[in-house]
C-alpha positions in Angstrom: 28.5 -17.5 10.0 26.8 -15.8 7.1 23.4 -16.4 8.0 19.5 -15.5 6.4 16.2 -15.6 7.2 13.4 -15.6 4.0 10.3 -13.5 4.2 7.4 -13.7 1.8 6.2 -11.0 0.7 3.6 -9.3 -2.0 0.6 -11.4 -2.9 2.2 -13.6 -5.6 4.3 -15.1 -2.1 7.6 -14.2 -3.3 10.3 -15.4 -1.2 12.7 -12.1 -0.1 15.8 -13.2 1.9 17.7 -10.8 4.9 21.0 -12.2 4.5 23.8 -11.3 7.0 27.1 -11.3 8.6 26.7 -12.5 12.2 30.3 -10.9 13.4 29.8 -7.7 11.7 25.8 -7.6 11.6 26.3 -6.2 7.8 23.0 -7.0 5.9 21.9 -7.5 2.4 18.4 -8.1 1.2 17.3 -10.3 -1.7 15.0 -9.1 -4.3 12.6 -6.6 -2.1 9.4 -6.9 -4.1 7.2 -4.7 -1.6 5.8 -4.8 1.7 8.8 -2.6 2.9 7.5 -1.4 6.1 7.7 -5.1 7.0 11.2 -5.8 5.4 12.4 -3.4 7.6 10.9 -4.5 10.9 12.1 -7.6 10.2 15.7 -6.4 9.7 15.5 -4.1 13.1 14.4 -7.2 14.6 17.3 -9.5 13.4 19.7 -6.5 14.8 21.2 -6.4 11.9 22.4 -3.6 9.6 21.0 -3.0 6.1 23.8 -2.2 3.8 23.2 -3.8 0.6 20.2 -4.6 -2.1 21.0 -7.7 -4.2 18.2 -8.2 -7.4 18.0 -11.6 -9.2 16.1 -10.6 -11.7 13.8 -7.7 -12.9 10.4 -9.2 -12.5 7.6 -7.2 -10.4 7.5 -8.9 -7.7 11.0 -9.8 -7.1 12.1 -6.0 -7.9 8.8 -3.4 -7.6 9.7 -2.0 -4.1 13.6 -1.6 -5.0 13.8 1.2 -5.6 11.4 3.1 -2.9 14.1 0.9 -0.3 17.3 2.0 -2.1 16.2 5.6 -1.6 14.8 5.4 2.0 18.1 3.5 3.3 20.4 5.2 0.7 21.5 1.4 -0.5 23.4 0.8 -4.1 21.4 -1.8 -6.0 23.0 -4.8 -7.2 22.0 -7.1 -9.6 20.6 -8.0 -11.5 22.8 -9.1 -15.4 22.0 -6.1 -17.8 20.0 -7.7 -19.8 17.2 -7.6 -17.8 17.0 -3.8 -18.0 13.8 -3.9 -20.3 12.4 -6.0 -17.4 13.3 -3.3 -14.8 12.1 -0.5 -16.9 8.4 -1.8 -17.4 8.0 -1.8 -13.7 5.5 0.8 -13.3 3.7 -0.8 -16.2 3.6 -4.8 -13.9 2.6 -3.2 -11.3 -0.9 -1.3 -12.4 -1.4 -4.7 -14.2 -1.2 -7.2 -11.3 -2.5 -4.9 -9.2 0.5 -4.3 -7.2 1.4 -0.6 -5.3 2.8 1.9 -7.5 6.8 0.8 -8.7 9.5 2.8 -9.9 12.1 1.8 -12.8 16.4 2.5 -11.6 19.7 1.4 -13.0 21.4 -0.8 -10.4 24.4 0.4 -8.8 26.0 -2.2 -10.6 25.5 -4.7 -13.0 26.4 -8.4 -12.6 28.2 -10.6 -14.8 28.6 -14.4 -14.3 31.8 -14.9 -12.1 31.2 -12.0 -9.9 31.5 -12.3 -6.1 29.5 -10.2 -3.6 31.3 -9.5 -0.6 29.4 -8.9 3.2 30.8 -8.3 6.3 33.8 -11.3 6.4 32.2 -13.2 3.7 32.3 -13.7 -0.1 29.3 -15.2 -2.3 29.6 -16.2 -5.9 27.3 -14.9 -8.4 26.4 -17.4 -10.9 24.5 -16.2 -14.5 21.0 -18.1 -15.3 19.3 -16.7 -18.0 16.2 -18.6 -19.2 13.4 -17.7 -16.9 14.3 -13.8 -17.8 17.6 -13.1 -19.7 19.3 -11.3 -16.9 18.8 -13.9 -14.2 21.4 -14.5 -11.9 22.1 -16.6 -8.6 23.8 -16.3 -5.1 25.6 -18.7 -3.9 27.5 -19.4 -0.8 29.6 -22.0 -0.5 30.5 -21.9 3.1 27.3 -22.6 4.3 26.1 -24.4 1.0 23.4 -22.5 0.0 22.4 -20.7 -3.0 19.5 -18.4 -3.6 18.3 -19.0 -7.2 15.5 -16.7 -7.7 12.8 -18.2 -10.4 15.4 -20.5 -12.1 14.4 -23.5 -9.8 11.8 -24.6 -7.5 10.7 -27.8 -5.3 9.1 -30.2 -8.2 9.1 -27.2 -10.9 10.7 -24.8 -12.8 10.5 -21.3 -13.6 8.2 -20.1 -16.6 9.7 -19.5 -19.8 6.6 -18.1 -21.3 7.3 -14.6 -21.0 8.9 -12.2 -23.0 12.7 -13.5 -23.7 12.2 -16.5 -21.8 13.9 -19.0 -23.2 13.4 -23.3 -22.2 16.6 -24.3 -23.5 19.0 -21.6 -21.9 16.6 -22.3 -18.3 17.3 -26.0 -18.7 20.8 -25.0 -19.7 21.5 -22.7 -16.5 20.5 -25.2 -14.1 22.7 -28.1 -15.4 25.9 -26.1 -15.9 25.3 -23.3 -13.6 23.0 -24.7 -10.2 24.2 -28.6 -10.4 27.7 -28.0 -9.8 27.3 -26.5 -7.0 26.8 -30.1 -5.3 24.1 -32.2 -4.1 23.8 -31.5 -0.6 23.4 -27.6 -1.7 20.4 -26.3 -0.7 18.7 -23.7 -3.3 16.4 -20.7 -1.8 13.6 -20.4 -4.3 11.4 -17.1 -5.1 8.7 -18.8 -4.4 7.8 -21.7 -2.1 10.1 -24.1 0.2 14.1 -24.9 -0.2 14.9 -28.2 -1.3 18.1 -29.5 -2.3 20.0 -29.8 -5.8 20.3 -33.4 -5.4 16.9 -34.1 -4.8 15.8 -32.2 -7.8 18.2 -34.0 -10.0 16.2 -37.1 -8.7 12.7 -36.1 -8.8 12.3 -32.9 -10.6 10.0 -34.1 -13.4 11.5 -31.0 -15.7 14.9 -31.5 -14.8 15.3 -35.2 -13.0 17.8 -37.3 -14.3 19.6 -34.1 -16.1 
């Protein structure tokens, strides 16, 4: 079975997730924004082998430690969509602005596009391109366990901000309705910040997308 553990990192309490195959113990880490020693210690405690880095989008709290982790463990980086390269290029300035440790830009080993898949041990996750919060934001979905790692597209009771450069509110709502809702009401999503929820609950109660 595919399993995961979510660990809040950085002063922004960004939800970094370690995802692994419980047969092969091969693991990926989603959005290592910082606190690398904490994250590496967590993988060691879980007894998994970290083999991949997956990035939902290029904001500093999600991607600041990516280059350092990739270099430290010689890991490939997958994601986000290439439309977020400008955010990745700006990581050093963003880190300085928000009081983060120094961050380095990077070029992903593999850019991701809507409809791509990610293999992890015996499991396959789907990739959906969900622009709006950032233009290159992607989401990772496992139909097998009914979980979606959605970054900052959707939160419990809220949605991602769209007032950043190249954010687009209409695109964000379209991504949620056209890309996330079809995953099903019972699907649990792991947001970039805060608690988990289900798409069904948000469709009914989220004031920003309720009734859509």
